[in-house]
C-alpha positions as CSV (number, residue, x, y, z in Angstrom):
1,M,-0.1,0.3,0.3
2,I,1.3,3.6,-0.8
3,S,-0.3,6.8,0.8
4,D,0.4,10.6,0.0
5,N,1.4,13.0,2.8
6,Y,-2.7,13.5,3.8
7,G,-3.1,9.9,4.2
8,R,-5.0,9.0,1.3
9,V,-4.0,5.6,0.2
10,V,-3.7,5.3,-4.0
11,T,-5.7,2.1,-5.1
12,G,-6.5,3.2,-8.6
13,L,-4.7,4.3,-12.1
14,R,-6.9,6.3,-14.5
15,I,-4.9,6.1,-17.9
16,S,-5.6,8.4,-21.1
17,I,-4.7,6.3,-24.0
18,T,-5.2,9.3,-26.6
19,R,-6.4,12.6,-26.9
20,R,-8.1,11.7,-30.3
21,C,-11.6,11.7,-30.4
22,N,-14.6,11.1,-32.6
23,L,-17.1,13.9,-31.0
24,N,-16.8,17.3,-29.6
25,C,-18.4,17.9,-26.7
26,I,-18.6,21.6,-25.2
27,Y,-17.8,20.6,-21.6
28,C,-14.8,18.1,-22.4
29,H,-11.6,18.8,-20.3
30,E,-9.2,16.4,-22.0
31,E,-8.3,14.8,-18.8
32,G,-6.7,18.0,-17.9
33,E,-4.1,17.7,-20.4
34,N,-4.0,21.5,-21.6
35,G,-2.4,21.2,-25.3
36,L,-0.1,18.2,-24.7
37,S,1.1,16.8,-28.3
38,R,3.5,14.2,-27.7
39,N,3.2,10.7,-29.1
40,E,0.7,8.5,-27.4
41,I,1.6,6.2,-24.3
42,S,2.7,2.9,-25.7
43,Q,1.0,-0.5,-24.8
44,S,4.3,-1.9,-23.4
45,T,4.9,1.2,-21.1
46,I,1.4,1.1,-19.8
47,E,1.9,-2.8,-19.0
48,R,5.0,-1.9,-17.4
49,T,3.7,1.1,-15.1
50,V,0.7,-1.0,-14.2
51,T,2.8,-4.1,-13.3
52,A,5.1,-1.9,-10.9
53,A,1.6,-0.3,-9.5
54,T,0.6,-3.6,-8.5
55,Y,3.6,-3.9,-6.2
56,L,2.3,-0.7,-4.4
57,G,-1.0,-1.8,-3.9
58,V,-2.8,-0.8,-6.9
59,N,-5.7,-2.9,-7.9
60,K,-7.8,-1.1,-10.3
61,V,-7.3,0.7,-13.5
62,K,-9.5,2.8,-15.6
63,F,-8.8,3.8,-19.3
64,S,-9.8,7.1,-20.6
65,G,-9.5,9.4,-23.4
66,G,-9.7,11.4,-25.6
67,E,-12.1,8.5,-26.9
68,P,-10.2,5.3,-25.7
69,L,-12.0,3.3,-28.5
70,M,-10.0,5.4,-31.1
71,R,-7.0,3.0,-29.9
72,H,-7.3,-0.4,-32.2
73,D,-5.0,-2.0,-29.9
74,L,-7.1,-1.6,-26.3
75,E,-7.9,-5.0,-26.4
76,D,-4.4,-6.0,-26.4
77,I,-3.3,-3.2,-23.9
78,I,-6.0,-5.1,-21.6
79,G,-5.0,-8.5,-22.2
80,S,-1.1,-7.7,-21.0
81,L,-2.1,-6.4,-17.7
82,P,-1.6,-8.2,-14.8
83,D,-4.1,-9.5,-12.3
84,L,-6.5,-6.9,-11.0
85,K,-9.6,-6.3,-9.0
86,D,-11.2,-3.9,-11.7
87,I,-10.6,-3.2,-15.1
88,S,-12.8,-0.4,-16.5
89,A,-13.0,2.0,-19.3
90,T,-14.9,5.5,-20.2
91,T,-16.4,5.7,-23.9
92,N,-18.8,7.8,-25.6
93,G,-20.0,4.7,-26.9
94,V,-20.1,5.4,-30.6
95,L,-17.9,2.6,-31.6
96,L,-18.8,0.4,-28.8
97,K,-21.4,-1.7,-30.7
98,K,-18.6,-3.7,-32.4
99,R,-16.2,-4.1,-29.8
100,A,-17.9,-4.7,-26.6
101,A,-17.8,-8.4,-26.6
102,K,-14.1,-8.2,-27.7
103,L,-13.4,-5.8,-25.0
104,A,-15.3,-8.4,-22.1
105,N,-13.4,-11.1,-23.6
106,S,-9.9,-9.1,-23.3
107,G,-10.4,-8.8,-19.7
108,L,-12.6,-5.5,-19.3
109,D,-14.9,-5.7,-16.5
110,R,-17.0,-2.9,-16.7
111,I,-17.6,0.4,-18.8
112,N,-19.1,4.1,-18.5
113,I,-20.7,5.4,-21.3
114,S,-21.4,9.3,-21.8
115,L,-25.2,9.9,-22.5
116,P,-25.8,13.6,-21.9
117,S,-29.4,13.4,-23.8
118,M,-31.4,11.1,-25.4
119,D,-33.0,14.1,-27.6
120,M,-31.2,14.1,-30.7
121,D,-30.9,18.0,-31.0
122,H,-29.9,18.4,-27.8
123,Y,-27.3,15.7,-28.2
124,G,-26.1,17.2,-31.2
125,R,-25.6,20.6,-29.3
126,I,-23.6,18.7,-26.9
127,T,-21.5,17.1,-28.6
128,G,-21.2,18.3,-32.2
129,Y,-22.8,15.5,-34.0
130,P,-26.6,14.4,-33.6
131,T,-26.5,11.3,-36.0
132,A,-23.6,9.8,-33.2
133,L,-26.8,9.2,-30.6
134,P,-28.1,5.8,-32.2
135,Y,-24.9,4.3,-32.5
136,V,-24.1,5.1,-28.5
137,L,-27.9,3.4,-27.8
138,E,-26.6,0.4,-29.8
139,G,-23.6,0.3,-28.0
140,I,-25.4,0.8,-24.6
141,D,-27.2,-2.6,-25.5
142,A,-24.0,-4.3,-26.6
143,A,-22.3,-3.7,-23.1
144,V,-25.2,-5.0,-21.4
145,D,-25.2,-8.1,-23.8
146,A,-21.2,-8.9,-23.2
147,G,-21.8,-8.1,-19.5
148,L,-19.7,-5.1,-19.2
149,T,-21.9,-4.4,-16.0
150,P,-22.9,-2.4,-14.2
151,V,-23.0,0.2,-17.0
152,K,-22.9,4.0,-15.9
153,L,-24.1,6.3,-17.9
154,N,-22.5,9.5,-17.4
155,M,-24.9,12.7,-17.6
156,V,-23.1,15.8,-17.3
157,L,-25.6,18.2,-16.1
158,L,-26.4,21.3,-18.4
159,K,-28.5,24.0,-17.8
160,S,-31.5,24.6,-20.7
161,L,-30.1,21.7,-22.5
162,N,-30.5,18.7,-20.5
163,D,-31.5,19.6,-17.0
164,S,-35.4,18.9,-17.5
165,K,-34.5,15.5,-19.1
166,I,-33.4,13.4,-16.0
167,D,-36.4,11.6,-16.2
168,D,-35.9,10.4,-19.4
169,I,-32.6,8.8,-18.6
170,I,-34.0,7.4,-15.3
171,R,-36.9,5.6,-17.6
172,F,-33.9,4.8,-19.9
173,A,-32.0,3.0,-17.2
174,G,-34.8,1.4,-15.7
175,K,-35.1,-1.2,-19.0
176,Y,-32.3,-2.8,-18.0
177,N,-33.1,-4.4,-14.8
178,G,-30.3,-3.0,-12.3
179,H,-27.5,-3.5,-15.0
180,V,-27.3,0.2,-15.6
181,I,-26.6,3.1,-12.9
182,L,-27.0,6.8,-14.0
183,Q,-24.6,9.2,-12.7
184,L,-25.5,12.9,-12.8
185,I,-22.4,14.8,-13.2
186,E,-21.6,18.5,-11.7
187,L,-20.4,20.7,-14.7
188,M,-16.6,21.5,-14.3
189,N,-16.3,24.8,-15.7
190,F,-12.9,24.5,-17.8
191,K,-14.0,26.2,-20.7
192,N,-16.3,29.6,-19.6
193,L,-19.6,27.5,-19.6
194,G,-20.7,29.2,-16.8
195,H,-24.0,30.0,-18.1
196,Y,-24.8,26.1,-18.3
197,K,-24.1,25.5,-14.8
198,V,-27.6,23.9,-13.1
199,D,-28.7,24.5,-9.2
200,I,-26.8,21.4,-8.2
201,N,-28.2,21.8,-4.8
202,G,-31.8,21.7,-6.5
203,V,-31.0,18.6,-8.6
204,E,-30.0,16.9,-5.0
205,K,-33.3,17.8,-3.3
206,M,-35.1,16.6,-5.7
207,L,-33.1,13.5,-6.0
208,E,-33.9,13.5,-1.9
209,I,-37.5,13.7,-2.3
210,R,-37.8,11.1,-5.1
211,A,-35.4,8.5,-3.7
212,S,-37.0,5.3,-2.0
213,E,-33.5,4.9,-0.4
214,I,-30.0,6.9,-0.2
215,K,-27.0,5.2,0.3
216,E,-23.4,6.9,0.5
217,R,-20.1,5.8,-1.0
218,R,-16.9,6.3,0.6
219,M,-15.3,7.1,-2.7
220,H,-15.8,10.9,-2.8
221,R,-18.7,10.7,-0.2
222,R,-21.0,10.6,-3.1
223,K,-24.5,9.7,-2.5
224,K,-26.7,7.2,-4.6
225,Y,-30.6,7.8,-4.7
226,F,-32.7,4.4,-5.5
227,I,-35.3,6.0,-7.7
228,D,-38.0,3.8,-9.6
229,G,-35.8,0.8,-9.5
230,V,-32.7,2.7,-10.8
231,E,-29.8,3.5,-9.1
232,V,-28.8,7.4,-9.3
233,E,-25.5,8.7,-8.4
234,L,-25.0,12.5,-8.0
235,V,-21.1,13.4,-8.8
236,R,-20.4,17.0,-6.9
237,P,-16.8,17.5,-7.4
238,L,-16.8,21.4,-7.2
239,D,-15.7,22.9,-4.1
240,N,-16.0,19.6,-2.7
241,S,-13.5,18.7,0.4
242,N,-14.9,15.2,0.6
243,F,-14.4,14.8,-3.2
244,C,-10.7,15.4,-2.8
245,G,-10.6,13.9,0.7
246,N,-11.1,10.1,-0.3
247,C,-9.4,10.3,-4.2
248,N,-7.4,7.4,-4.2
249,R,-6.9,7.7,-8.1
250,L,-3.7,8.8,-9.6
251,R,-3.6,9.3,-13.5
252,I,-1.5,9.0,-16.3
253,T,-1.7,11.1,-19.5
254,S,-1.8,9.8,-23.1
255,T,1.3,11.3,-23.4
256,G,3.3,9.4,-21.2
257,Q,3.3,11.3,-17.9
258,L,2.4,10.8,-14.1
259,K,-0.3,13.4,-13.1
260,P,-1.1,13.5,-9.2
261,C,-4.0,15.6,-9.8
262,L,-6.8,16.4,-12.5
263,M,-6.8,20.0,-11.6
264,R,-3.2,20.8,-11.9
265,N,-0.4,20.6,-14.5
266,D,2.4,22.0,-12.8
267,N,3.5,18.6,-11.1
268,L,3.4,16.1,-13.5
269,I,6.4,13.6,-14.0
270,D,7.5,11.9,-17.3
271,I,7.6,7.8,-17.7
272,P,10.7,7.2,-19.5
273,E,10.1,4.9,-22.4
274,N,12.2,2.4,-21.4
275,A,12.0,2.3,-17.8
276,T,12.2,-0.9,-15.8
277,V,9.5,-2.1,-13.3
278,D,12.1,-1.5,-10.2
279,E,12.4,1.9,-11.8
280,L,8.8,2.6,-12.3
281,K,8.2,1.6,-8.6
282,K,10.2,4.4,-7.7
283,L,8.8,6.9,-9.7
284,L,5.6,6.1,-8.8
285,E,6.6,6.6,-4.9
286,T,7.8,10.0,-6.1
287,V,4.7,11.3,-7.7
288,V,2.4,10.4,-4.8
289,E,4.8,12.2,-2.3
290,K,3.7,15.1,-4.7
291,R,-0.1,14.2,-4.5
292,E,-1.8,17.1,-2.6
293,P,-5.8,17.6,-2.2
294,Y,-7.0,20.5,-4.6
295,Y,-9.5,21.5,-2.0
296,K,-7.2,21.4,0.8
297,D,-9.3,21.8,3.7
298,C,-10.4,17.6,3.3
299,S,-7.7,16.9,5.2
300,K,-9.1,18.5,8.5
């Protein structure tokens, strides 16, 4: 086990494997990479880094992008990893239908799929590609059929675009009999989109009123609301000391850099392409020492 100076044990890696994407979502934070444009991280570097991390207690890996399915070797990357408790990925779902079964067979356990709206016009305004929505819906079906469950649908809440359509996606998720979870996500304003910010307290009150049961996850102290048989999770990262206080994840950029925090770019460390597993273990220990909560009061 390895922990930072705030007592937060690191058990997971979130690895961005490409900046390429086939959509153009208005709220995309690009995993905090901010203009980095070097070559994409290689399969061998990922394999050795994850192997080194397992010696330090890491047992979960999540792949992201950009759009990770733009990498044709994603199945090979997953198949090369050591034994882990959980391997997941986050995707926009456009390319998922044809690859869901292959991803499951390679060792992927579950998947998150972005679904900001089920209205084609609103989906197009958010992502830039309205005609992609049917492919996403087919991808969700394929993911459930392949056993990549629970499938988590990520819905970033946007005022006047999708905040009045939460019920639509709750009903949609309900069709999958517990195999699909809805995650409502507070907008992180990386791109001057303050006019889209919803009243997140109002959303939380609405969920509380409608829920037949409420639970709380240790991770980020997120609340889970059970509404009409559907698990709805509210993700509130902004000004949330609990969000940072229980963070157990270290990030790796698509260009092969260790990134202690999504919100910062001033403390990244390069992963040498030819580093050994032992060298990577030491490098991981060094970068974990650099981790600190973005919202510092979480340590109180």
